C-alpha positions in Angstrom: 39.8 120.8 103.5 40.3 124.2 103.8 41.3 126.3 107.0 36.7 126.5 107.3 36.6 123.2 109.0 39.3 123.5 112.2 36.4 123.1 114.2 37.5 123.5 118.4 39.3 120.5 119.0 42.5 121.9 115.9 42.4 125.5 117.5 42.8 124.4 121.6 45.9 122.3 118.8 47.3 124.9 117.6 47.3 127.0 121.3 48.4 124.1 122.4 51.2 124.5 120.0 51.8 127.7 120.4 52.1 127.1 124.0 54.8 125.2 123.7 56.9 126.8 121.1 56.9 130.7 122.5 56.5 129.7 126.3 53.2 131.3 128.3 55.1 134.4 128.6 55.4 135.3 125.4 51.9 134.4 124.3 49.9 137.5 125.2 52.2 140.3 123.5 51.2 137.4 120.2 48.1 137.7 120.7 48.4 141.9 121.5 50.4 142.8 117.9 47.9 139.7 116.6 44.8 142.1 117.0 46.9 145.3 116.6 47.8 143.7 113.6 43.8 142.4 112.2 42.8 145.7 113.1 45.1 147.7 111.0 43.8 145.9 108.4 40.4 146.3 109.1 40.9 149.8 109.1 42.7 149.8 105.7 39.9 148.3 104.3 37.4 150.4 105.5 39.5 152.8 103.9 39.3 151.4 100.3 36.3 150.7 100.2 35.5 154.2 101.4 37.6 155.4 98.7 35.9 153.1 96.3 32.7 155.0 97.4 33.5 158.1 97.1 35.2 158.0 93.7 31.6 157.0 92.0 29.8 159.7 93.5 32.2 162.0 92.0 30.8 161.6 88.5 27.6 160.8 89.5 27.4 164.5 91.5 29.2 165.9 87.9 26.9 164.9 85.9 24.3 166.3 88.0 26.3 169.6 87.7 26.1 169.3 83.5 22.9 168.4 83.1 22.3 171.8 85.5 24.8 174.5 83.7 23.6 172.9 80.0 20.6 175.1 78.4 17.9 173.0 76.8 
């Protein structure tokens, strides 16, 4: 039973508990901080994926220039 099986009732319970713990005034601040954290995580993951793709392209490009430079 993992987190993927929470469902709507579970989310409502989590929201109510969070509202009780932090209060209605603090909830928007927590939501904004969570959103910023999530967007930063996505940006970092995207940058890592792009870096990996660029590293994979470099050996291919250098191999192509080696073929052009070598006398056959």
